[in-house]
C-alpha positions as a Markdown table, in Angstrom:
| # | Residue | x | y | z |
|---|---|---|---|---|
| 1 | Met | -91.7 | -50.6 | 114.0 |
| 2 | Arg | -92.1 | -48.1 | 116.6 |
| 3 | Arg | -90.4 | -44.5 | 116.9 |
| 4 | His | -87.9 | -44.1 | 119.9 |
| 5 | Ser | -87.4 | -40.3 | 120.9 |
| 6 | Ala | -85.9 | -38.6 | 123.5 |
| 7 | Leu | -88.1 | -35.6 | 122.9 |
| 8 | Arg | -91.4 | -36.5 | 124.3 |
| 9 | Leu | -94.7 | -34.7 | 123.0 |
| 10 | Pro | -96.8 | -33.1 | 125.8 |
| 11 | Ala | -100.4 | -32.1 | 125.1 |
| 12 | Arg | -101.6 | -30.2 | 121.7 |
| 13 | Arg | -100.3 | -26.8 | 121.3 |
| 14 | Ala | -97.2 | -27.1 | 124.3 |
| 15 | Gln | -93.2 | -27.5 | 122.6 |
| 16 | Pro | -92.0 | -31.0 | 122.9 |
| 17 | Lys | -89.8 | -31.4 | 126.1 |
| 18 | Ile | -86.7 | -32.6 | 126.1 |
| 19 | Asp | -86.1 | -36.4 | 128.0 |
| 20 | Glu | -83.3 | -36.2 | 130.3 |
| 21 | Val | -82.8 | -39.9 | 131.2 |
| 22 | Glu | -83.1 | -40.6 | 126.7 |
| 23 | Ala | -81.4 | -37.8 | 125.4 |
| 24 | Pro | -78.0 | -38.8 | 126.6 |
| 25 | Ile | -78.0 | -41.7 | 124.5 |
| 26 | Ile | -79.4 | -39.9 | 121.5 |
| 27 | Arg | -76.4 | -37.6 | 122.1 |
| 28 | His | -74.1 | -41.3 | 122.2 |
| 29 | Ile | -75.2 | -43.1 | 118.9 |
| 30 | His | -75.0 | -40.0 | 116.8 |
| 31 | Gly | -71.6 | -40.1 | 118.7 |
| 32 | Leu | -71.2 | -43.8 | 117.1 |
| 33 | Tyr | -72.2 | -43.5 | 113.8 |
| 34 | Arg | -69.5 | -40.4 | 113.6 |
| 35 | Asp | -67.0 | -42.6 | 115.1 |
| 36 | Leu | -67.7 | -45.7 | 113.1 |
| 37 | Gly | -69.6 | -45.1 | 109.7 |
| 38 | Ser | -71.9 | -47.5 | 110.0 |
| 39 | Val | -75.5 | -48.4 | 110.8 |
| 40 | Arg | -74.7 | -51.9 | 111.0 |
| 41 | Ala | -71.7 | -51.0 | 113.7 |
| 42 | Val | -73.8 | -48.7 | 115.5 |
| 43 | Ala | -77.1 | -51.3 | 115.8 |
| 44 | Glu | -73.8 | -53.3 | 116.8 |
| 45 | Arg | -72.7 | -51.0 | 119.3 |
| 46 | Ala | -75.2 | -49.8 | 120.9 |
| 47 | Glu | -76.4 | -54.1 | 121.4 |
| 48 | Glu | -73.1 | -54.2 | 123.1 |
| 49 | Leu | -73.3 | -51.3 | 125.5 |
| 50 | Gly | -77.6 | -52.7 | 126.6 |
| 51 | Tyr | -79.3 | -49.9 | 124.6 |
| 52 | Arg | -82.6 | -50.9 | 124.4 |
| 53 | Thr | -86.4 | -48.7 | 122.9 |
| 54 | Arg | -88.6 | -47.7 | 125.7 |
| 55 | Leu | -90.6 | -50.0 | 127.0 |
| 56 | Trp | -94.5 | -49.3 | 126.5 |
| 57 | Ala | -96.9 | -50.9 | 128.8 |
| 58 | Phe | -100.5 | -50.7 | 127.5 |
| 59 | Ala | -103.7 | -50.6 | 129.4 |
| 60 | Thr | -104.6 | -54.0 | 128.4 |
| 61 | Gly | -101.3 | -55.7 | 130.7 |
| 62 | Thr | -99.6 | -55.8 | 127.0 |
| 63 | Ser | -96.4 | -54.9 | 126.4 |
| 64 | Thr | -94.1 | -53.6 | 123.2 |
| 65 | Gly | -90.7 | -52.2 | 123.2 |
| 66 | Gly | -87.8 | -53.0 | 125.8 |
| 67 | Thr | -86.0 | -54.9 | 122.8 |
| 68 | Pro | -82.9 | -53.8 | 121.0 |
| 69 | Phe | -82.1 | -51.1 | 118.6 |
| 70 | Ser | -82.4 | -52.4 | 115.1 |
| 71 | Arg | -81.0 | -51.0 | 112.2 |
| 72 | Gly | -84.1 | -49.4 | 111.3 |
| 73 | His | -84.1 | -48.1 | 114.7 |
| 74 | Ile | -80.8 | -46.2 | 114.6 |
| 75 | Tyr | -81.2 | -45.3 | 110.6 |
| 76 | Gln | -84.3 | -43.8 | 112.2 |
| 77 | Ile | -83.1 | -41.6 | 115.0 |
| 78 | Leu | -79.7 | -41.3 | 112.5 |
| 79 | Ser | -82.3 | -39.4 | 110.1 |
| 80 | Asn | -85.0 | -37.7 | 112.5 |
| 81 | Pro | -84.3 | -34.0 | 112.6 |
| 82 | Leu | -85.8 | -33.3 | 115.9 |
| 83 | Tyr | -83.1 | -34.0 | 117.2 |
| 84 | Ala | -81.5 | -31.2 | 115.5 |
| 85 | Gly | -84.0 | -28.0 | 116.7 |
| 86 | Arg | -86.0 | -29.0 | 113.2 |
| 87 | Ile | -89.4 | -30.4 | 112.3 |
| 88 | Arg | -90.1 | -32.6 | 108.8 |
| 89 | His | -93.4 | -32.3 | 107.2 |
| 90 | Arg | -94.0 | -34.1 | 104.4 |
| 91 | Asp | -90.5 | -33.7 | 102.8 |
| 92 | Lys | -89.5 | -30.7 | 104.0 |
| 93 | Ile | -87.6 | -29.5 | 107.1 |
| 94 | Tyr | -88.7 | -26.8 | 108.5 |
| 95 | Val | -86.5 | -24.8 | 111.9 |
| 96 | Gly | -88.7 | -25.8 | 115.0 |
| 97 | Gln | -89.3 | -24.1 | 118.3 |
| 98 | His | -87.8 | -26.9 | 120.2 |
| 99 | Pro | -84.3 | -27.1 | 121.8 |
| 100 | Ala | -81.8 | -29.0 | 119.8 |
| 101 | Ile | -81.1 | -32.4 | 121.4 |
| 102 | Ile | -77.2 | -32.6 | 119.0 |
| 103 | Asp | -76.3 | -29.6 | 117.2 |
| 104 | Pro | -77.4 | -29.1 | 113.7 |
| 105 | Ala | -74.2 | -28.5 | 111.7 |
| 106 | Ala | -73.7 | -31.9 | 112.5 |
| 107 | Trp | -76.9 | -33.4 | 112.0 |
| 108 | Asp | -76.8 | -31.9 | 108.3 |
| 109 | Glu | -72.8 | -33.6 | 107.7 |
| 110 | Met | -74.8 | -36.6 | 108.9 |
| 111 | Gln | -77.6 | -36.5 | 106.7 |
| 112 | Glu | -75.0 | -36.3 | 103.3 |
| 113 | Arg | -72.9 | -38.9 | 104.9 |
| 114 | Leu | -76.2 | -41.4 | 105.5 |
| 115 | Ala | -77.1 | -40.4 | 101.9 |
| 116 | Ser | -73.3 | -41.1 | 100.6 |
| 117 | Glu | -72.8 | -44.4 | 102.1 |
| 118 | Ala | -76.3 | -45.9 | 101.3 |
| 119 | Ala | -76.6 | -49.1 | 99.5 |
| 120 | Arg | -78.5 | -47.4 | 96.3 |
| 121 | Val | -79.7 | -44.2 | 95.6 |
| 122 | Arg | -83.0 | -44.4 | 96.1 |
| 123 | Gly | -85.9 | -44.0 | 93.2 |
| 124 | Arg | -83.4 | -44.2 | 90.2 |
| 125 | Ser | -83.6 | -47.3 | 87.7 |
| 126 | Asn | -81.3 | -50.2 | 88.4 |
| 127 | Ala | -81.4 | -51.1 | 84.5 |
| 128 | Ala | -77.8 | -50.5 | 83.3 |
| 129 | Glu | -79.8 | -48.7 | 79.4 |
| 130 | Arg | -83.3 | -49.4 | 78.1 |
| 131 | Ser | -84.4 | -51.4 | 75.5 |
| 132 | Pro | -84.0 | -50.9 | 72.1 |
| 133 | Leu | -87.2 | -52.3 | 70.9 |
| 134 | Val | -89.6 | -48.9 | 72.9 |
| 135 | Gly | -90.7 | -46.9 | 71.0 |
| 136 | Lys | -90.0 | -49.2 | 67.8 |
| 137 | Leu | -92.4 | -51.1 | 67.4 |
| 138 | Phe | -96.3 | -51.0 | 67.2 |
| 139 | Asp | -99.2 | -53.8 | 66.7 |
| 140 | Glu | -101.9 | -53.7 | 63.7 |
| 141 | Thr | -104.5 | -50.5 | 65.9 |
| 142 | Gly | -101.0 | -48.4 | 66.1 |
| 143 | Asp | -100.7 | -48.7 | 69.2 |
| 144 | Arg | -96.6 | -48.8 | 70.6 |
| 145 | Leu | -96.0 | -52.5 | 72.3 |
| 146 | Thr | -93.7 | -51.7 | 75.2 |
| 147 | Pro | -90.8 | -55.0 | 75.8 |
| 148 | Ser | -90.8 | -56.6 | 79.2 |
| 149 | His | -88.8 | -59.5 | 80.9 |
| 150 | Ser | -88.5 | -61.2 | 83.6 |
| 151 | Arg | -85.5 | -64.1 | 84.4 |
| 152 | Lys | -86.4 | -67.3 | 85.5 |
| 153 | Thr | -83.5 | -69.5 | 86.7 |
| 154 | Ala | -81.8 | -69.5 | 83.3 |
| 155 | Ser | -83.4 | -68.1 | 80.2 |
| 156 | Val | -84.6 | -65.0 | 79.8 |
| 157 | Cys | -88.1 | -64.4 | 79.0 |
| 158 | Ala | -88.6 | -61.9 | 76.9 |
| 159 | Thr | -92.4 | -60.3 | 75.9 |
| 160 | Thr | -94.1 | -57.1 | 74.1 |
| 161 | Ser | -97.1 | -55.6 | 76.1 |
| 162 | Arg | -99.6 | -53.0 | 75.0 |
| 163 | Ala | -99.1 | -49.4 | 76.3 |
| 164 | Gly | -101.5 | -47.2 | 77.5 |
């Protein structure tokens, strides 16, 4: 998925500049999320308003973009720190040297809201509890056996495998 940005990134060592044509769309999408509270509802409303991704034309004659914003596009726009005057590098966010399109405090609140309304917390196991056999079964050489299971149709198949 190509990222939509209202900040144009010029040549090396130059500061990003605000694209005055697309910045109002970004501000409006942030406002819609504040009002509607759902990425899906924002995507539907943006399509009703006729918002489209940037159209990219290539020297080969092909083009891409110009499509309605998907939920992924909307989520990327809402979670992009560039619009709050910040820069993301790996897992850290730093204050940037470019102007903010939206208020940084409002962006921080939006990130908390996005995280709290996520379908599930990322990085956690869906298992309610660990298997009761973990660490209790060993093979003839003393290696630990690790239980695993899969669910196919109505039956559950449990097996053990060597760990390590």
